[in-house]
VEXLO-478476 format. One record per residue (C-alpha): residue in one letter; x, y, z; residue number from 1. Coordinates in steps of 0.05 Angstrom, whole numbers. Layout:
<nodes>
node code = a X = X Y = Y Z = Z pos = NUM
...
</nodes>
This chain:
<nodes>
node code = m X = 1413 Y = -2289 Z = -1806 pos = 1
node code = i X = 1367 Y = -2279 Z = -1865 pos = 2
node code = s X = 1372 Y = -2354 Z = -1879 pos = 3
node code = t X = 1332 Y = -2370 Z = -1816 pos = 4
node code = a X = 1275 Y = -2323 Z = -1836 pos = 5
node code = l X = 1265 Y = -2346 Z = -1908 pos = 6
node code = p X = 1210 Y = -2394 Z = -1931 pos = 7
node code = n X = 1228 Y = -2458 Z = -1968 pos = 8
node code = p X = 1268 Y = -2445 Z = -2032 pos = 9
node code = p X = 1226 Y = -2449 Z = -2096 pos = 10
node code = r X = 1237 Y = -2494 Z = -2156 pos = 11
node code = w X = 1283 Y = -2471 Z = -2211 pos = 12
node code = l X = 1320 Y = -2426 Z = -2162 pos = 13
node code = p X = 1381 Y = -2415 Z = -2207 pos = 14
node code = v X = 1338 Y = -2392 Z = -2265 pos = 15
node code = r X = 1300 Y = -2343 Z = -2222 pos = 16
node code = i X = 1366 Y = -2315 Z = -2195 pos = 17
node code = v X = 1393 Y = -2303 Z = -2265 pos = 18
node code = l X = 1329 Y = -2271 Z = -2291 pos = 19
node code = g X = 1323 Y = -2227 Z = -2229 pos = 20
node code = g X = 1396 Y = -2206 Z = -2233 pos = 21
node code = m X = 1392 Y = -2187 Z = -2306 pos = 22
node code = l X = 1330 Y = -2145 Z = -2293 pos = 23
node code = a X = 1362 Y = -2113 Z = -2232 pos = 24
node code = a X = 1423 Y = -2095 Z = -2274 pos = 25
node code = c X = 1378 Y = -2058 Z = -2323 pos = 26
node code = v X = 1344 Y = -2019 Z = -2266 pos = 27
node code = i X = 1411 Y = -2000 Z = -2234 pos = 28
node code = a X = 1440 Y = -1978 Z = -2301 pos = 29
node code = l X = 1380 Y = -1935 Z = -2316 pos = 30
node code = s X = 1380 Y = -1905 Z = -2246 pos = 31
node code = g X = 1452 Y = -1882 Z = -2257 pos = 32
node code = g X = 1440 Y = -1852 Z = -2326 pos = 33
node code = a X = 1471 Y = -1909 Z = -2365 pos = 34
node code = g X = 1437 Y = -1948 Z = -2421 pos = 35
node code = c X = 1386 Y = -2001 Z = -2403 pos = 36
node code = f X = 1431 Y = -2058 Z = -2426 pos = 37
node code = a X = 1497 Y = -2028 Z = -2405 pos = 38
node code = g X = 1504 Y = -2080 Z = -2351 pos = 39
node code = w X = 1492 Y = -2137 Z = -2398 pos = 40
node code = s X = 1547 Y = -2115 Z = -2445 pos = 41
node code = g X = 1595 Y = -2115 Z = -2386 pos = 42
node code = l X = 1587 Y = -2190 Z = -2380 pos = 43
node code = f X = 1636 Y = -2197 Z = -2438 pos = 44
node code = d X = 1689 Y = -2153 Z = -2405 pos = 45
node code = p X = 1751 Y = -2197 Z = -2396 pos = 46
node code = a X = 1773 Y = -2157 Z = -2335 pos = 47
node code = l X = 1706 Y = -2168 Z = -2300 pos = 48
node code = l X = 1705 Y = -2241 Z = -2319 pos = 49
node code = a X = 1775 Y = -2251 Z = -2291 pos = 50
node code = r X = 1756 Y = -2215 Z = -2226 pos = 51
node code = g X = 1693 Y = -2258 Z = -2222 pos = 52
node code = g X = 1735 Y = -2321 Z = -2228 pos = 53
node code = r X = 1781 Y = -2299 Z = -2172 pos = 54
node code = s X = 1721 Y = -2283 Z = -2127 pos = 55
node code = a X = 1689 Y = -2350 Z = -2144 pos = 56
node code = i X = 1751 Y = -2385 Z = -2118 pos = 57
node code = v X = 1750 Y = -2343 Z = -2054 pos = 58
node code = f X = 1676 Y = -2356 Z = -2042 pos = 59
node code = a X = 1682 Y = -2430 Z = -2055 pos = 60
node code = i X = 1738 Y = -2437 Z = -2004 pos = 61
node code = a X = 1700 Y = -2396 Z = -1953 pos = 62
node code = l X = 1635 Y = -2434 Z = -1965 pos = 63
node code = l X = 1669 Y = -2502 Z = -1958 pos = 64
node code = t X = 1704 Y = -2480 Z = -1894 pos = 65
node code = a X = 1641 Y = -2450 Z = -1863 pos = 66
node code = a X = 1596 Y = -2508 Z = -1884 pos = 67
node code = s X = 1642 Y = -2563 Z = -1858 pos = 68
node code = a X = 1656 Y = -2528 Z = -1791 pos = 69
node code = g X = 1586 Y = -2502 Z = -1781 pos = 70
node code = y X = 1551 Y = -2567 Z = -1799 pos = 71
node code = t X = 1598 Y = -2608 Z = -1755 pos = 72
node code = l X = 1585 Y = -2564 Z = -1694 pos = 73
node code = s X = 1510 Y = -2563 Z = -1709 pos = 74
node code = w X = 1509 Y = -2639 Z = -1711 pos = 75
node code = l X = 1548 Y = -2644 Z = -1646 pos = 76
node code = a X = 1503 Y = -2593 Z = -1613 pos = 77
node code = e X = 1439 Y = -2628 Z = -1634 pos = 78
node code = s X = 1466 Y = -2693 Z = -1606 pos = 79
node code = c X = 1476 Y = -2659 Z = -1538 pos = 80
node code = g X = 1404 Y = -2637 Z = -1529 pos = 81
node code = r X = 1360 Y = -2577 Z = -1540 pos = 82
node code = v X = 1394 Y = -2532 Z = -1489 pos = 83
node code = v X = 1463 Y = -2540 Z = -1520 pos = 84
node code = t X = 1433 Y = -2531 Z = -1589 pos = 85
node code = s X = 1400 Y = -2465 Z = -1569 pos = 86
node code = i X = 1465 Y = -2439 Z = -1539 pos = 87
node code = v X = 1506 Y = -2458 Z = -1601 pos = 88
node code = a X = 1454 Y = -2427 Z = -1646 pos = 89
node code = m X = 1456 Y = -2362 Z = -1606 pos = 90
node code = l X = 1532 Y = -2359 Z = -1612 pos = 91
node code = g X = 1526 Y = -2370 Z = -1687 pos = 92
node code = r X = 1476 Y = -2314 Z = -1693 pos = 93
node code = a X = 1521 Y = -2267 Z = -1654 pos = 94
node code = v X = 1578 Y = -2282 Z = -1703 pos = 95
node code = a X = 1532 Y = -2272 Z = -1763 pos = 96
node code = l X = 1506 Y = -2205 Z = -1736 pos = 97
node code = f X = 1575 Y = -2174 Z = -1727 pos = 98
node code = p X = 1586 Y = -2120 Z = -1780 pos = 99
node code = v X = 1631 Y = -2150 Z = -1834 pos = 100
node code = t X = 1672 Y = -2087 Z = -1845 pos = 101
node code = a X = 1689 Y = -2083 Z = -1771 pos = 102
node code = l X = 1705 Y = -2157 Z = -1771 pos = 103
node code = a X = 1751 Y = -2152 Z = -1831 pos = 104
node code = w X = 1790 Y = -2092 Z = -1806 pos = 105
node code = s X = 1795 Y = -2122 Z = -1736 pos = 106
node code = l X = 1821 Y = -2189 Z = -1760 pos = 107
node code = v X = 1871 Y = -2157 Z = -1809 pos = 108
node code = g X = 1894 Y = -2107 Z = -1756 pos = 109
node code = w X = 1904 Y = -2164 Z = -1706 pos = 110
node code = w X = 1941 Y = -2206 Z = -1758 pos = 111
node code = i X = 1987 Y = -2150 Z = -1780 pos = 112
node code = g X = 1992 Y = -2107 Z = -1717 pos = 113
node code = a X = 1992 Y = -2157 Z = -1660 pos = 114
node code = l X = 2022 Y = -2218 Z = -1694 pos = 115
node code = g X = 2066 Y = -2182 Z = -1745 pos = 116
node code = k X = 2043 Y = -2229 Z = -1801 pos = 117
node code = p X = 2037 Y = -2207 Z = -1874 pos = 118
node code = v X = 1975 Y = -2201 Z = -1918 pos = 119
node code = e X = 1995 Y = -2212 Z = -1990 pos = 120
node code = t X = 1947 Y = -2162 Z = -2022 pos = 121
node code = l X = 1966 Y = -2106 Z = -1974 pos = 122
node code = m X = 2041 Y = -2122 Z = -1970 pos = 123
node code = p X = 2062 Y = -2160 Z = -2033 pos = 124
node code = f X = 2115 Y = -2213 Z = -2023 pos = 125
node code = q X = 2177 Y = -2195 Z = -2062 pos = 126
node code = l X = 2229 Y = -2247 Z = -2079 pos = 127
node code = g X = 2301 Y = -2232 Z = -2096 pos = 128
node code = a X = 2332 Y = -2264 Z = -2157 pos = 129
node code = e X = 2371 Y = -2313 Z = -2113 pos = 130
node code = l X = 2307 Y = -2334 Z = -2077 pos = 131
node code = n X = 2263 Y = -2345 Z = -2138 pos = 132
node code = d X = 2233 Y = -2411 Z = -2115 pos = 133
node code = w X = 2167 Y = -2438 Z = -2143 pos = 134
node code = r X = 2145 Y = -2462 Z = -2075 pos = 135
node code = l X = 2152 Y = -2392 Z = -2045 pos = 136
node code = m X = 2116 Y = -2362 Z = -2104 pos = 137
node code = f X = 2060 Y = -2413 Z = -2099 pos = 138
node code = g X = 2054 Y = -2401 Z = -2024 pos = 139
node code = a X = 2048 Y = -2326 Z = -2035 pos = 140
node code = e X = 1995 Y = -2335 Z = -2089 pos = 141
node code = l X = 1956 Y = -2384 Z = -2046 pos = 142
node code = w X = 1957 Y = -2337 Z = -1986 pos = 143
node code = e X = 1930 Y = -2281 Z = -2030 pos = 144
node code = y X = 1866 Y = -2323 Z = -2039 pos = 145
node code = l X = 1864 Y = -2353 Z = -1969 pos = 146
node code = a X = 1865 Y = -2286 Z = -1932 pos = 147
node code = p X = 1797 Y = -2261 Z = -1959 pos = 148
node code = a X = 1769 Y = -2331 Z = -1959 pos = 149
node code = l X = 1784 Y = -2342 Z = -1885 pos = 150
node code = v X = 1755 Y = -2274 Z = -1866 pos = 151
node code = l X = 1692 Y = -2288 Z = -1907 pos = 152
node code = a X = 1686 Y = -2357 Z = -1875 pos = 153
node code = v X = 1673 Y = -2325 Z = -1807 pos = 154
node code = p X = 1605 Y = -2292 Z = -1821 pos = 155
node code = l X = 1586 Y = -2351 Z = -1866 pos = 156
node code = f X = 1602 Y = -2398 Z = -1809 pos = 157
node code = g X = 1558 Y = -2357 Z = -1763 pos = 158
node code = e X = 1500 Y = -2363 Z = -1812 pos = 159
node code = v X = 1508 Y = -2438 Z = -1819 pos = 160
node code = l X = 1514 Y = -2449 Z = -1744 pos = 161
node code = g X = 1458 Y = -2400 Z = -1726 pos = 162
node code = g X = 1411 Y = -2436 Z = -1774 pos = 163
node code = v X = 1417 Y = -2503 Z = -1738 pos = 164
node code = g X = 1354 Y = -2544 Z = -1749 pos = 165
node code = k X = 1343 Y = -2515 Z = -1819 pos = 166
node code = p X = 1362 Y = -2561 Z = -1878 pos = 167
node code = l X = 1434 Y = -2552 Z = -1898 pos = 168
node code = r X = 1420 Y = -2542 Z = -1972 pos = 169
node code = a X = 1373 Y = -2484 Z = -1958 pos = 170
node code = r X = 1423 Y = -2452 Z = -1911 pos = 171
node code = l X = 1479 Y = -2456 Z = -1962 pos = 172
node code = q X = 1437 Y = -2432 Z = -2020 pos = 173
node code = s X = 1416 Y = -2371 Z = -1980 pos = 174
node code = l X = 1490 Y = -2356 Z = -1970 pos = 175
node code = c X = 1500 Y = -2358 Z = -2045 pos = 176
node code = l X = 1449 Y = -2302 Z = -2050 pos = 177
node code = h X = 1466 Y = -2258 Z = -1990 pos = 178
node code = g X = 1533 Y = -2280 Z = -1962 pos = 179
node code = i X = 1566 Y = -2267 Z = -2028 pos = 180
node code = a X = 1552 Y = -2193 Z = -2019 pos = 181
node code = w X = 1603 Y = -2192 Z = -1962 pos = 182
node code = l X = 1657 Y = -2202 Z = -2015 pos = 183
node code = i X = 1648 Y = -2128 Z = -2033 pos = 184
node code = l X = 1668 Y = -2105 Z = -1963 pos = 185
node code = i X = 1722 Y = -2157 Z = -1950 pos = 186
node code = e X = 1757 Y = -2150 Z = -2018 pos = 187
node code = d X = 1755 Y = -2074 Z = -2010 pos = 188
node code = v X = 1789 Y = -2079 Z = -1942 pos = 189
node code = l X = 1842 Y = -2127 Z = -1967 pos = 190
node code = h X = 1851 Y = -2094 Z = -2035 pos = 191
node code = f X = 1837 Y = -2161 Z = -2068 pos = 192
node code = m X = 1829 Y = -2155 Z = -2143 pos = 193
node code = g X = 1762 Y = -2192 Z = -2149 pos = 194
node code = w X = 1689 Y = -2179 Z = -2164 pos = 195
node code = g X = 1679 Y = -2147 Z = -2095 pos = 196
node code = g X = 1736 Y = -2099 Z = -2105 pos = 197
node code = w X = 1707 Y = -2081 Z = -2173 pos = 198
node code = m X = 1639 Y = -2066 Z = -2142 pos = 199
node code = a X = 1667 Y = -2024 Z = -2085 pos = 200
node code = q X = 1708 Y = -1981 Z = -2133 pos = 201
node code = a X = 1650 Y = -1973 Z = -2182 pos = 202
node code = i X = 1600 Y = -1954 Z = -2127 pos = 203
node code = r X = 1646 Y = -1901 Z = -2098 pos = 204
node code = a X = 1663 Y = -1874 Z = -2167 pos = 205
node code = g X = 1590 Y = -1870 Z = -2188 pos = 206
node code = e X = 1600 Y = -1916 Z = -2247 pos = 207
node code = a X = 1529 Y = -1944 Z = -2255 pos = 208
node code = a X = 1546 Y = -1985 Z = -2318 pos = 209
node code = n X = 1602 Y = -2022 Z = -2282 pos = 210
node code = v X = 1559 Y = -2034 Z = -2220 pos = 211
node code = a X = 1503 Y = -2061 Z = -2265 pos = 212
node code = a X = 1553 Y = -2107 Z = -2300 pos = 213
node code = g X = 1577 Y = -2132 Z = -2232 pos = 214
node code = v X = 1505 Y = -2147 Z = -2211 pos = 215
node code = a X = 1491 Y = -2185 Z = -2275 pos = 216
node code = m X = 1554 Y = -2226 Z = -2269 pos = 217
node code = i X = 1545 Y = -2245 Z = -2196 pos = 218
node code = a X = 1474 Y = -2268 Z = -2213 pos = 219
node code = w X = 1504 Y = -2320 Z = -2259 pos = 220
node code = l X = 1557 Y = -2339 Z = -2208 pos = 221
node code = s X = 1505 Y = -2347 Z = -2152 pos = 222
node code = a X = 1463 Y = -2390 Z = -2199 pos = 223
node code = v X = 1522 Y = -2435 Z = -2212 pos = 224
node code = f X = 1534 Y = -2445 Z = -2138 pos = 225
node code = c X = 1460 Y = -2458 Z = -2124 pos = 226
node code = t X = 1459 Y = -2509 Z = -2181 pos = 227
node code = l X = 1518 Y = -2546 Z = -2151 pos = 228
node code = l X = 1485 Y = -2546 Z = -2083 pos = 229
node code = n X = 1423 Y = -2579 Z = -2113 pos = 230
node code = a X = 1464 Y = -2643 Z = -2108 pos = 231
node code = l X = 1453 Y = -2642 Z = -2033 pos = 232
node code = p X = 1391 Y = -2679 Z = -2008 pos = 233
node code = a X = 1328 Y = -2637 Z = -2001 pos = 234
node code = n X = 1297 Y = -2647 Z = -1933 pos = 235
node code = q X = 1239 Y = -2600 Z = -1944 pos = 236
node code = s X = 1186 Y = -2585 Z = -1996 pos = 237
node code = t X = 1198 Y = -2531 Z = -2047 pos = 238
node code = g X = 1167 Y = -2463 Z = -2036 pos = 239
node code = a X = 1108 Y = -2445 Z = -2080 pos = 240
node code = g X = 1076 Y = -2381 Z = -2101 pos = 241
node code = p X = 1101 Y = -2310 Z = -2113 pos = 242
node code = f X = 1122 Y = -2300 Z = -2041 pos = 243
node code = a X = 1175 Y = -2354 Z = -2045 pos = 244
node code = t X = 1202 Y = -2326 Z = -2110 pos = 245
node code = i X = 1206 Y = -2255 Z = -2082 pos = 246
node code = s X = 1239 Y = -2279 Z = -2018 pos = 247
node code = w X = 1293 Y = -2319 Z = -2053 pos = 248
node code = l X = 1325 Y = -2262 Z = -2092 pos = 249
node code = p X = 1386 Y = -2222 Z = -2069 pos = 250
node code = w X = 1348 Y = -2158 Z = -2054 pos = 251
node code = p X = 1397 Y = -2131 Z = -2001 pos = 252
node code = l X = 1454 Y = -2137 Z = -2052 pos = 253
node code = w X = 1414 Y = -2099 Z = -2103 pos = 254
node code = v X = 1397 Y = -2044 Z = -2054 pos = 255
node code = l X = 1471 Y = -2041 Z = -2035 pos = 256
node code = a X = 1487 Y = -2032 Z = -2109 pos = 257
node code = l X = 1437 Y = -1974 Z = -2113 pos = 258
node code = s X = 1486 Y = -1934 Z = -2071 pos = 259
node code = v X = 1517 Y = -1915 Z = -2138 pos = 260
node code = s X = 1457 Y = -1873 Z = -2157 pos = 261
node code = i X = 1418 Y = -1855 Z = -2094 pos = 262
node code = a X = 1451 Y = -1798 Z = -2056 pos = 263
node code = s X = 1409 Y = -1803 Z = -1993 pos = 264
node code = q X = 1431 Y = -1857 Z = -1945 pos = 265
node code = q X = 1366 Y = -1849 Z = -1906 pos = 266
node code = f X = 1326 Y = -1867 Z = -1968 pos = 267
node code = l X = 1370 Y = -1928 Z = -1979 pos = 268
node code = w X = 1359 Y = -1948 Z = -1907 pos = 269
node code = l X = 1284 Y = -1944 Z = -1918 pos = 270
node code = i X = 1288 Y = -1987 Z = -1981 pos = 271
node code = m X = 1332 Y = -2038 Z = -1945 pos = 272
node code = w X = 1283 Y = -2042 Z = -1887 pos = 273
node code = l X = 1225 Y = -2054 Z = -1935 pos = 274
node code = v X = 1260 Y = -2109 Z = -1975 pos = 275
node code = i X = 1284 Y = -2146 Z = -1912 pos = 276
node code = g X = 1213 Y = -2142 Z = -1884 pos = 277
node code = v X = 1182 Y = -2168 Z = -1948 pos = 278
node code = m X = 1233 Y = -2224 Z = -1954 pos = 279
node code = s X = 1219 Y = -2250 Z = -1884 pos = 280
node code = f X = 1144 Y = -2237 Z = -1881 pos = 281
node code = p X = 1121 Y = -2302 Z = -1917 pos = 282
node code = a X = 1149 Y = -2344 Z = -1860 pos = 283
node code = c X = 1113 Y = -2299 Z = -1811 pos = 284
node code = f X = 1049 Y = -2300 Z = -1851 pos = 285
node code = a X = 1047 Y = -2376 Z = -1848 pos = 286
node code = k X = 1044 Y = -2371 Z = -1772 pos = 287
node code = l X = 986 Y = -2321 Z = -1773 pos = 288
node code = r X = 936 Y = -2367 Z = -1807 pos = 289
node code = g X = 879 Y = -2390 Z = -1762 pos = 290
node code = q X = 906 Y = -2353 Z = -1701 pos = 291
node code = p X = 867 Y = -2302 Z = -1659 pos = 292
node code = a X = 885 Y = -2229 Z = -1663 pos = 293
node code = t X = 926 Y = -2230 Z = -1599 pos = 294
node code = q X = 969 Y = -2288 Z = -1624 pos = 295
node code = q X = 979 Y = -2253 Z = -1691 pos = 296
node code = t X = 1004 Y = -2192 Z = -1654 pos = 297
node code = f X = 1058 Y = -2234 Z = -1619 pos = 298
node code = h X = 1082 Y = -2262 Z = -1686 pos = 299
node code = l X = 1082 Y = -2193 Z = -1719 pos = 300
node code = a X = 1122 Y = -2164 Z = -1661 pos = 301
node code = a X = 1173 Y = -2220 Z = -1668 pos = 302
node code = w X = 1178 Y = -2208 Z = -1743 pos = 303
node code = s X = 1187 Y = -2133 Z = -1733 pos = 304
node code = f X = 1244 Y = -2140 Z = -1684 pos = 305
node code = e X = 1279 Y = -2193 Z = -1726 pos = 306
node code = t X = 1274 Y = -2148 Z = -1787 pos = 307
node code = l X = 1306 Y = -2090 Z = -1749 pos = 308
node code = s X = 1360 Y = -2137 Z = -1724 pos = 309
node code = q X = 1378 Y = -2157 Z = -1795 pos = 310
node code = l X = 1373 Y = -2085 Z = -1818 pos = 311
node code = i X = 1430 Y = -2060 Z = -1775 pos = 312
node code = v X = 1480 Y = -2108 Z = -1809 pos = 313
node code = w X = 1462 Y = -2082 Z = -1878 pos = 314
node code = l X = 1460 Y = -2009 Z = -1856 pos = 315
node code = a X = 1532 Y = -2017 Z = -1835 pos = 316
node code = a X = 1548 Y = -2043 Z = -1905 pos = 317
node code = i X = 1514 Y = -1982 Z = -1937 pos = 318
node code = a X = 1551 Y = -1934 Z = -1891 pos = 319
node code = t X = 1617 Y = -1967 Z = -1911 pos = 320
node code = l X = 1607 Y = -1962 Z = -1986 pos = 321
node code = h X = 1564 Y = -1901 Z = -1997 pos = 322
node code = p X = 1602 Y = -1844 Z = -2031 pos = 323
node code = q X = 1568 Y = -1790 Z = -1989 pos = 324
node code = p X = 1599 Y = -1779 Z = -1919 pos = 325
node code = l X = 1559 Y = -1791 Z = -1857 pos = 326
node code = n X = 1541 Y = -1736 Z = -1808 pos = 327
node code = g X = 1496 Y = -1723 Z = -1749 pos = 328
node code = g X = 1452 Y = -1764 Z = -1703 pos = 329
node code = v X = 1453 Y = -1839 Z = -1702 pos = 330
node code = m X = 1496 Y = -1839 Z = -1765 pos = 331
node code = r X = 1557 Y = -1822 Z = -1722 pos = 332
node code = t X = 1554 Y = -1894 Z = -1697 pos = 333
node code = f X = 1573 Y = -1918 Z = -1767 pos = 334
node code = q X = 1628 Y = -1866 Z = -1779 pos = 335
node code = p X = 1686 Y = -1910 Z = -1754 pos = 336
node code = l X = 1668 Y = -1960 Z = -1809 pos = 337
node code = l X = 1682 Y = -1909 Z = -1863 pos = 338
node code = i X = 1756 Y = -1914 Z = -1880 pos = 339
node code = t X = 1774 Y = -1878 Z = -1944 pos = 340
node code = t X = 1846 Y = -1852 Z = -1938 pos = 341
node code = p X = 1913 Y = -1887 Z = -1931 pos = 342
node code = a X = 1924 Y = -1851 Z = -1865 pos = 343
node code = q X = 1859 Y = -1878 Z = -1837 pos = 344
node code = a X = 1875 Y = -1948 Z = -1861 pos = 345
node code = a X = 1945 Y = -1946 Z = -1829 pos = 346
node code = q X = 1916 Y = -1920 Z = -1764 pos = 347
node code = t X = 1863 Y = -1975 Z = -1763 pos = 348
node code = l X = 1914 Y = -2030 Z = -1778 pos = 349
node code = s X = 1959 Y = -2007 Z = -1723 pos = 350
node code = d X = 1902 Y = -1999 Z = -1672 pos = 351
node code = p X = 1834 Y = -2028 Z = -1694 pos = 352
node code = t X = 1803 Y = -2011 Z = -1626 pos = 353
node code = r X = 1758 Y = -1956 Z = -1652 pos = 354
node code = i X = 1727 Y = -1997 Z = -1708 pos = 355
node code = l X = 1722 Y = -2058 Z = -1664 pos = 356
node code = n X = 1684 Y = -2018 Z = -1611 pos = 357
node code = a X = 1637 Y = -1992 Z = -1665 pos = 358
node code = g X = 1625 Y = -2063 Z = -1689 pos = 359
node code = l X = 1611 Y = -2086 Z = -1618 pos = 360
node code = v X = 1560 Y = -2030 Z = -1607 pos = 361
node code = l X = 1524 Y = -2048 Z = -1672 pos = 362
node code = l X = 1527 Y = -2122 Z = -1654 pos = 363
node code = g X = 1498 Y = -2107 Z = -1586 pos = 364
node code = a X = 1439 Y = -2069 Z = -1617 pos = 365
node code = s X = 1426 Y = -2124 Z = -1667 pos = 366
node code = f X = 1431 Y = -2179 Z = -1615 pos = 367
node code = v X = 1384 Y = -2144 Z = -1567 pos = 368
node code = l X = 1333 Y = -2137 Z = -1622 pos = 369
node code = h X = 1342 Y = -2211 Z = -1639 pos = 370
node code = l X = 1331 Y = -2229 Z = -1566 pos = 371
node code = l X = 1267 Y = -2188 Z = -1565 pos = 372
node code = s X = 1244 Y = -2225 Z = -1627 pos = 373
node code = m X = 1257 Y = -2291 Z = -1593 pos = 374
node code = a X = 1220 Y = -2268 Z = -1531 pos = 375
node code = w X = 1158 Y = -2252 Z = -1572 pos = 376
node code = q X = 1164 Y = -2320 Z = -1607 pos = 377
node code = f X = 1167 Y = -2353 Z = -1538 pos = 378
node code = i X = 1105 Y = -2316 Z = -1515 pos = 379
node code = a X = 1069 Y = -2336 Z = -1579 pos = 380
node code = a X = 1088 Y = -2409 Z = -1569 pos = 381
node code = r X = 1065 Y = -2408 Z = -1497 pos = 382
node code = n X = 997 Y = -2379 Z = -1517 pos = 383
node code = a X = 989 Y = -2418 Z = -1582 pos = 384
node code = t X = 921 Y = -2445 Z = -1601 pos = 385
node code = p X = 909 Y = -2500 Z = -1653 pos = 386
node code = a X = 902 Y = -2472 Z = -1724 pos = 387
node code = q X = 831 Y = -2472 Z = -1751 pos = 388
node code = p X = 820 Y = -2515 Z = -1814 pos = 389
</nodes>
């Protein structure tokens, strides 16, 4: 639910995304011992470009599905009054806060195990010579793209629905920055040969140059999607100042990519907490102006709990991709998300209960923190005083 905590998007957003992505690629390459411009040279790799094109198709299908369904339900909810709107928004936030890895494995396990249906990338469809029909071949190829797209559409739908009341263009552009990161987890689960699969393999193998190339390429892809979304009407003013620029960059994706070079998950957790806090603080800071100290405390408490709520979702992503195993303490909560062997994958597909339960536990923690944030916002609203000029 980062989209609900961001300030208004700044002008020239696609340009800022490309410049930030190219700079981040240099930092990631250097952190992993590769050359400064190793990521830039990877932009001309035909294999990466082909994978990027496949992921662009998947993301476009998922975004269209989530936007159409989410906006329709948002419009219907708003027409039914504030109470219904709040309930629908809460349901959307619950969907958006569910860990993506647990969601993907649970959906695929239900589809294969309970329904007995195929997933093309996991169980390729083989045609005999006598059944070589173009319609069957087209259907198999289409399902290869639809499977990851439909799984990705679920968290994107939650983001769109949970951001009811926020302009649609801003909601969708935020997904082009942050929602696209879920392709790494979903394509890894489904063994889809796209940009996300490339990133997951490179992070686990410690290939900093390939990770940097993936970061640079996805910056261009996100910029293209944001440019296309500029055709939607703008119902809000553009963000101004350095805070808007900093907030509207894919910092969580870049921290996730740093798993390739930072061995300590705890240190990555700290970095992720800092970047999420910085991204969401401008919206909180706007509420602090002209308010007494007590009122500022309420807003800061709400911001702190919402930051922690968002943090859990991204910590689950780090735990899934980080090459170092988890052990001890609270980290054991994330252990079911780490599936690295064919035996573990087969067990999860046949019975996804363990990973589903882990996802529900993490969702419960995130949602409780979100409710606490809303409670502090309610207290702040009840005790609000007019802002001083």
